[in-house]
PyMOL commands that place a pseudoatom at each C-alpha (Angstrom):
pseudoatom trace, name=CA, resn=MET, resi=1, chain=A, elem=C, hetatm=0, pos=[0.000, 0.000, 0.000]
pseudoatom trace, name=CA, resn=GLY, resi=2, chain=A, elem=C, hetatm=0, pos=[1.266, 3.384, -0.881]
pseudoatom trace, name=CA, resn=LEU, resi=3, chain=A, elem=C, hetatm=0, pos=[1.922, 6.120, 1.611]
pseudoatom trace, name=CA, resn=MET, resi=4, chain=A, elem=C, hetatm=0, pos=[-0.909, 8.201, 0.143]
pseudoatom trace, name=CA, resn=ILE, resi=5, chain=A, elem=C, hetatm=0, pos=[-3.432, 5.395, 0.618]
pseudoatom trace, name=CA, resn=LYS, resi=6, chain=A, elem=C, hetatm=0, pos=[-2.377, 4.858, 4.238]
pseudoatom trace, name=CA, resn=LYS, resi=7, chain=A, elem=C, hetatm=0, pos=[-2.656, 8.581, 4.838]
pseudoatom trace, name=CA, resn=GLU, resi=8, chain=A, elem=C, hetatm=0, pos=[-6.218, 8.654, 3.453]
pseudoatom trace, name=CA, resn=ILE, resi=9, chain=A, elem=C, hetatm=0, pos=[-7.252, 5.674, 5.605]
pseudoatom trace, name=CA, resn=PHE, resi=10, chain=A, elem=C, hetatm=0, pos=[-5.717, 7.354, 8.664]
pseudoatom trace, name=CA, resn=ILE, resi=11, chain=A, elem=C, hetatm=0, pos=[-7.587, 10.603, 7.911]
pseudoatom trace, name=CA, resn=GLY, resi=12, chain=A, elem=C, hetatm=0, pos=[-10.854, 8.655, 7.679]
pseudoatom trace, name=CA, resn=PHE, resi=13, chain=A, elem=C, hetatm=0, pos=[-10.037, 6.907, 10.966]
pseudoatom trace, name=CA, resn=LEU, resi=14, chain=A, elem=C, hetatm=0, pos=[-9.383, 10.220, 12.723]
pseudoatom trace, name=CA, resn=ILE, resi=15, chain=A, elem=C, hetatm=0, pos=[-12.527, 11.845, 11.348]
pseudoatom trace, name=CA, resn=ALA, resi=16, chain=A, elem=C, hetatm=0, pos=[-14.591, 8.862, 12.501]
pseudoatom trace, name=CA, resn=LEU, resi=17, chain=A, elem=C, hetatm=0, pos=[-12.949, 9.067, 15.917]
pseudoatom trace, name=CA, resn=VAL, resi=18, chain=A, elem=C, hetatm=0, pos=[-13.969, 12.723, 16.145]
pseudoatom trace, name=CA, resn=ALA, resi=19, chain=A, elem=C, hetatm=0, pos=[-17.506, 11.860, 14.964]
pseudoatom trace, name=CA, resn=THR, resi=20, chain=A, elem=C, hetatm=0, pos=[-17.797, 9.143, 17.624]
pseudoatom trace, name=CA, resn=SER, resi=21, chain=A, elem=C, hetatm=0, pos=[-16.488, 11.495, 20.309]
pseudoatom trace, name=CA, resn=PHE, resi=22, chain=A, elem=C, hetatm=0, pos=[-18.950, 14.151, 19.170]
pseudoatom trace, name=CA, resn=GLY, resi=23, chain=A, elem=C, hetatm=0, pos=[-21.786, 11.598, 19.225]
pseudoatom trace, name=CA, resn=PHE, resi=24, chain=A, elem=C, hetatm=0, pos=[-20.769, 10.522, 22.737]
pseudoatom trace, name=CA, resn=TYR, resi=25, chain=A, elem=C, hetatm=0, pos=[-20.729, 14.121, 23.936]
pseudoatom trace, name=CA, resn=LEU, resi=26, chain=A, elem=C, hetatm=0, pos=[-24.106, 14.917, 22.355]
pseudoatom trace, name=CA, resn=TYR, resi=27, chain=A, elem=C, hetatm=0, pos=[-25.711, 11.817, 23.843]
pseudoatom trace, name=CA, resn=VAL, resi=28, chain=A, elem=C, hetatm=0, pos=[-24.331, 12.338, 27.344]
pseudoatom trace, name=CA, resn=GLU, resi=29, chain=A, elem=C, hetatm=0, pos=[-24.913, 16.087, 27.418]
pseudoatom trace, name=CA, resn=PHE, resi=30, chain=A, elem=C, hetatm=0, pos=[-28.297, 16.427, 25.732]
pseudoatom trace, name=CA, resn=VAL, resi=31, chain=A, elem=C, hetatm=0, pos=[-30.099, 13.075, 25.884]
pseudoatom trace, name=CA, resn=LEU, resi=32, chain=A, elem=C, hetatm=0, pos=[-29.351, 11.935, 29.414]
pseudoatom trace, name=CA, resn=PRO, resi=33, chain=A, elem=C, hetatm=0, pos=[-31.274, 13.926, 32.038]
pseudoatom trace, name=CA, resn=TYR, resi=34, chain=A, elem=C, hetatm=0, pos=[-28.260, 14.487, 34.303]
pseudoatom trace, name=CA, resn=GLY, resi=35, chain=A, elem=C, hetatm=0, pos=[-25.208, 16.715, 34.062]
pseudoatom trace, name=CA, resn=PHE, resi=36, chain=A, elem=C, hetatm=0, pos=[-22.149, 15.565, 32.143]
pseudoatom trace, name=CA, resn=GLN, resi=37, chain=A, elem=C, hetatm=0, pos=[-20.083, 14.487, 35.169]
pseudoatom trace, name=CA, resn=GLU, resi=38, chain=A, elem=C, hetatm=0, pos=[-23.036, 12.792, 36.850]
pseudoatom trace, name=CA, resn=SER, resi=39, chain=A, elem=C, hetatm=0, pos=[-23.944, 10.988, 33.616]
pseudoatom trace, name=CA, resn=LEU, resi=40, chain=A, elem=C, hetatm=0, pos=[-20.390, 9.654, 33.295]
pseudoatom trace, name=CA, resn=LYS, resi=41, chain=A, elem=C, hetatm=0, pos=[-20.543, 8.439, 36.878]
pseudoatom trace, name=CA, resn=ILE, resi=42, chain=A, elem=C, hetatm=0, pos=[-23.849, 6.638, 36.243]
pseudoatom trace, name=CA, resn=ILE, resi=43, chain=A, elem=C, hetatm=0, pos=[-22.557, 5.114, 33.003]
pseudoatom trace, name=CA, resn=ASN, resi=44, chain=A, elem=C, hetatm=0, pos=[-19.525, 3.818, 34.858]
pseudoatom trace, name=CA, resn=GLU, resi=45, chain=A, elem=C, hetatm=0, pos=[-21.494, 2.498, 37.868]
pseudoatom trace, name=CA, resn=GLU, resi=46, chain=A, elem=C, hetatm=0, pos=[-24.131, 0.777, 35.740]
pseudoatom trace, name=CA, resn=ASN, resi=47, chain=A, elem=C, hetatm=0, pos=[-21.533, -0.508, 33.249]
pseudoatom trace, name=CA, resn=LEU, resi=48, chain=A, elem=C, hetatm=0, pos=[-23.359, 1.059, 30.286]
pseudoatom trace, name=CA, resn=TRP, resi=49, chain=A, elem=C, hetatm=0, pos=[-20.248, 1.858, 28.241]
pseudoatom trace, name=CA, resn=GLY, resi=50, chain=A, elem=C, hetatm=0, pos=[-21.119, -0.576, 25.463]
pseudoatom trace, name=CA, resn=LYS, resi=51, chain=A, elem=C, hetatm=0, pos=[-24.608, 0.800, 24.956]
pseudoatom trace, name=CA, resn=VAL, resi=52, chain=A, elem=C, hetatm=0, pos=[-23.457, 4.414, 25.053]
pseudoatom trace, name=CA, resn=LEU, resi=53, chain=A, elem=C, hetatm=0, pos=[-20.555, 3.748, 22.661]
pseudoatom trace, name=CA, resn=GLY, resi=54, chain=A, elem=C, hetatm=0, pos=[-22.944, 2.000, 20.280]
pseudoatom trace, name=CA, resn=LEU, resi=55, chain=A, elem=C, hetatm=0, pos=[-25.166, 5.066, 20.192]
pseudoatom trace, name=CA, resn=ALA, resi=56, chain=A, elem=C, hetatm=0, pos=[-22.167, 7.369, 19.966]
pseudoatom trace, name=CA, resn=ALA, resi=57, chain=A, elem=C, hetatm=0, pos=[-20.962, 5.594, 16.807]
pseudoatom trace, name=CA, resn=ILE, resi=58, chain=A, elem=C, hetatm=0, pos=[-24.119, 6.486, 14.862]
pseudoatom trace, name=CA, resn=PRO, resi=59, chain=A, elem=C, hetatm=0, pos=[-22.574, 9.681, 13.390]
pseudoatom trace, name=CA, resn=ASN, resi=60, chain=A, elem=C, hetatm=0, pos=[-20.052, 7.396, 11.662]
pseudoatom trace, name=CA, resn=LEU, resi=61, chain=A, elem=C, hetatm=0, pos=[-22.849, 6.399, 9.289]
pseudoatom trace, name=CA, resn=LEU, resi=62, chain=A, elem=C, hetatm=0, pos=[-23.188, 9.979, 8.125]
pseudoatom trace, name=CA, resn=VAL, resi=63, chain=A, elem=C, hetatm=0, pos=[-19.425, 10.377, 7.729]
pseudoatom trace, name=CA, resn=PHE, resi=64, chain=A, elem=C, hetatm=0, pos=[-19.159, 7.058, 5.872]
pseudoatom trace, name=CA, resn=PHE, resi=65, chain=A, elem=C, hetatm=0, pos=[-21.875, 7.931, 3.371]
pseudoatom trace, name=CA, resn=VAL, resi=66, chain=A, elem=C, hetatm=0, pos=[-20.438, 11.413, 2.802]
pseudoatom trace, name=CA, resn=PHE, resi=67, chain=A, elem=C, hetatm=0, pos=[-17.087, 9.850, 1.898]
pseudoatom trace, name=CA, resn=ILE, resi=68, chain=A, elem=C, hetatm=0, pos=[-18.768, 7.293, -0.363]
pseudoatom trace, name=CA, resn=LYS, resi=69, chain=A, elem=C, hetatm=0, pos=[-20.782, 10.029, -2.082]
pseudoatom trace, name=CA, resn=LYS, resi=70, chain=A, elem=C, hetatm=0, pos=[-17.609, 12.096, -2.640]
pseudoatom trace, name=CA, resn=LYS, resi=71, chain=A, elem=C, hetatm=0, pos=[-15.818, 8.990, -4.023]
pseudoatom trace, name=CA, resn=GLN, resi=72, chain=A, elem=C, hetatm=0, pos=[-13.253, 9.016, -1.203]
pseudoatom trace, name=CA, resn=ASP, resi=73, chain=A, elem=C, hetatm=0, pos=[-13.200, 5.268, -0.739]
pseudoatom trace, name=CA, resn=TYR, resi=74, chain=A, elem=C, hetatm=0, pos=[-10.015, 5.056, 1.314]
pseudoatom trace, name=CA, resn=ARG, resi=75, chain=A, elem=C, hetatm=0, pos=[-11.319, 7.540, 3.858]
pseudoatom trace, name=CA, resn=ALA, resi=76, chain=A, elem=C, hetatm=0, pos=[-14.528, 5.496, 4.020]
pseudoatom trace, name=CA, resn=LYS, resi=77, chain=A, elem=C, hetatm=0, pos=[-12.345, 2.450, 4.766]
pseudoatom trace, name=CA, resn=GLY, resi=78, chain=A, elem=C, hetatm=0, pos=[-10.806, 4.393, 7.647]
pseudoatom trace, name=CA, resn=VAL, resi=79, chain=A, elem=C, hetatm=0, pos=[-14.291, 5.090, 9.000]
pseudoatom trace, name=CA, resn=LEU, resi=80, chain=A, elem=C, hetatm=0, pos=[-15.096, 1.380, 8.783]
pseudoatom trace, name=CA, resn=LEU, resi=81, chain=A, elem=C, hetatm=0, pos=[-11.856, 0.519, 10.558]
pseudoatom trace, name=CA, resn=GLU, resi=82, chain=A, elem=C, hetatm=0, pos=[-12.663, 2.886, 13.430]
pseudoatom trace, name=CA, resn=THR, resi=83, chain=A, elem=C, hetatm=0, pos=[-16.203, 1.513, 13.613]
pseudoatom trace, name=CA, resn=PHE, resi=84, chain=A, elem=C, hetatm=0, pos=[-14.789, -2.008, 13.949]
pseudoatom trace, name=CA, resn=VAL, resi=85, chain=A, elem=C, hetatm=0, pos=[-12.506, -0.791, 16.742]
pseudoatom trace, name=CA, resn=VAL, resi=86, chain=A, elem=C, hetatm=0, pos=[-15.513, 0.698, 18.569]
pseudoatom trace, name=CA, resn=THR, resi=87, chain=A, elem=C, hetatm=0, pos=[-17.421, -2.552, 18.016]
pseudoatom trace, name=CA, resn=PHE, resi=88, chain=A, elem=C, hetatm=0, pos=[-14.512, -4.498, 19.497]
pseudoatom trace, name=CA, resn=LEU, resi=89, chain=A, elem=C, hetatm=0, pos=[-14.490, -2.150, 22.513]
pseudoatom trace, name=CA, resn=ILE, resi=90, chain=A, elem=C, hetatm=0, pos=[-18.227, -2.717, 22.949]
pseudoatom trace, name=CA, resn=LEU, resi=91, chain=A, elem=C, hetatm=0, pos=[-17.660, -6.466, 22.835]
pseudoatom trace, name=CA, resn=ILE, resi=92, chain=A, elem=C, hetatm=0, pos=[-14.925, -6.198, 25.472]
pseudoatom trace, name=CA, resn=SER, resi=93, chain=A, elem=C, hetatm=0, pos=[-17.107, -4.013, 27.693]
pseudoatom trace, name=CA, resn=MET, resi=94, chain=A, elem=C, hetatm=0, pos=[-19.805, -6.690, 27.690]
pseudoatom trace, name=CA, resn=PHE, resi=95, chain=A, elem=C, hetatm=0, pos=[-17.510, -9.148, 29.452]
pseudoatom trace, name=CA, resn=PHE, resi=96, chain=A, elem=C, hetatm=0, pos=[-15.599, -6.869, 31.835]
for i in range(1, 96): cmd.bond("trace and resi %d" % i, "trace and resi %d" % (i + 1))
show_as sticks, trace
zoom trace
């Protein structure tokens, strides 16, 4: 794989990471009825990380389809890679 292709995949990965972080922030801040710090405490106590991360990854769909529409396939692959990483983290959080 060329350096340019790896760079495009990495850019897609980073953008998806930002989209997931943004989705997490939006969900915790505006959907949950508690403050941000209190919501994080409840998520940690109730072991809800997997469910919250799953909802936080929804903006990746938008990012993925934007990249597909703009014919930026390697960036879309980076989004998929980051989504698989989040899925793996969700799977781990189910058992620990």
